[in-house]
C-alpha positions in Angstrom: -26.3 -12.5 160.7 -28.1 -10.9 163.7 -27.1 -8.1 165.8 -26.9 -8.1 169.5 -28.1 -5.5 172.0 -25.4 -3.1 173.2 -24.7 -3.6 176.9 -22.5 -0.9 178.5 -21.9 -3.3 181.4 -19.8 -5.4 179.1 -17.3 -2.6 178.8 -17.1 -1.6 182.4 -14.2 -3.9 183.1 -11.9 -1.8 185.3 -12.2 0.6 188.3 -10.9 3.4 186.1 -13.5 2.8 183.4 -16.3 2.6 186.0 -15.2 5.8 187.6 -15.0 7.6 184.2 -18.4 6.4 183.2 -20.1 7.4 186.4 -18.4 10.8 186.6 -19.4 11.5 183.0 -23.1 10.6 183.8 -23.0 12.6 187.0 -21.7 15.6 185.1 -23.9 15.4 182.0 -26.9 13.3 182.9 -30.1 13.7 184.9 -31.3 11.7 188.0 -32.6 8.9 185.9 -29.4 8.6 184.0 -27.4 8.4 187.2 -29.6 5.6 188.6 -29.4 3.7 185.3 -25.6 4.1 185.3 -25.3 2.8 188.8 -27.4 -0.2 187.6 -25.1 -0.8 184.7 -22.1 -0.7 187.0 -23.8 -3.1 189.5 -24.5 -5.5 186.6 -20.9 -5.3 185.4 -19.6 -6.2 188.9 -22.3 -8.7 189.5 -25.7 -8.2 191.1 -25.2 -11.1 193.5 -22.0 -9.6 194.8 -23.6 -6.2 195.2 -26.6 -7.7 196.9 -24.3 -9.4 199.4 -22.4 -6.3 200.1 -25.4 -4.1 200.5 -27.7 -6.5 202.4 -30.4 -6.0 199.7 -31.9 -8.8 197.7 -31.2 -9.1 194.0 -34.8 -8.5 193.1 -34.8 -5.3 195.2 -31.6 -4.1 193.5 -33.0 -4.8 190.0 -36.2 -2.9 191.0 -34.3 0.0 192.6 -31.9 0.4 189.7 -34.4 -0.1 186.8 -35.7 2.5 184.3 -38.1 4.9 186.0 -37.2 3.8 189.6 -36.8 6.3 192.3 -34.7 4.6 194.9 -34.1 5.9 198.4 -30.9 7.9 198.9 -29.8 5.3 201.4 -30.1 2.6 198.7 -28.0 4.6 196.3 -25.3 5.2 199.0 -25.2 1.5 199.8 -24.8 0.5 196.2 -22.2 3.3 195.5 -20.1 2.0 198.5 -20.5 -1.6 197.2 -19.3 -0.7 193.7 -16.3 1.2 195.2 -17.6 4.7 194.6 -18.2 7.7 196.7 -19.8 11.1 196.4 -17.5 14.1 196.4 -18.6 17.7 196.3 -16.6 20.3 194.4 -17.5 24.0 194.2 -19.0 25.1 190.9 -18.4 28.4 189.3 -21.8 29.8 190.3 -20.8 29.8 194.0 -17.1 30.8 193.6 -17.8 34.3 194.9 -20.4 33.4 197.4 -19.9 35.3 200.7 -20.5 33.0 203.6 -20.1 35.9 206.1 -23.3 37.7 205.0 -26.5 36.5 206.9 
């Protein structure tokens, strides 16, 4: 009996699961982790569909979302939009008492 490689994309089967996964990686991971997570989500949805929605080729997507890749911000934004995500900024505790009136 052999074992198969674990693929997170196999478990990203709902919008809620995708959002939870990506939010967790954004909170706890680094840049490379976020790019990899977006790649996993794109695979779960389907690279062909993501390619069509972004206007990028499948090979370009695989390259941009592979380990060690450093895709352009515009590429990340296109893919996020295609997977149904968005970036939202929330204040963090470090800046809670930041005085915006002081030059």
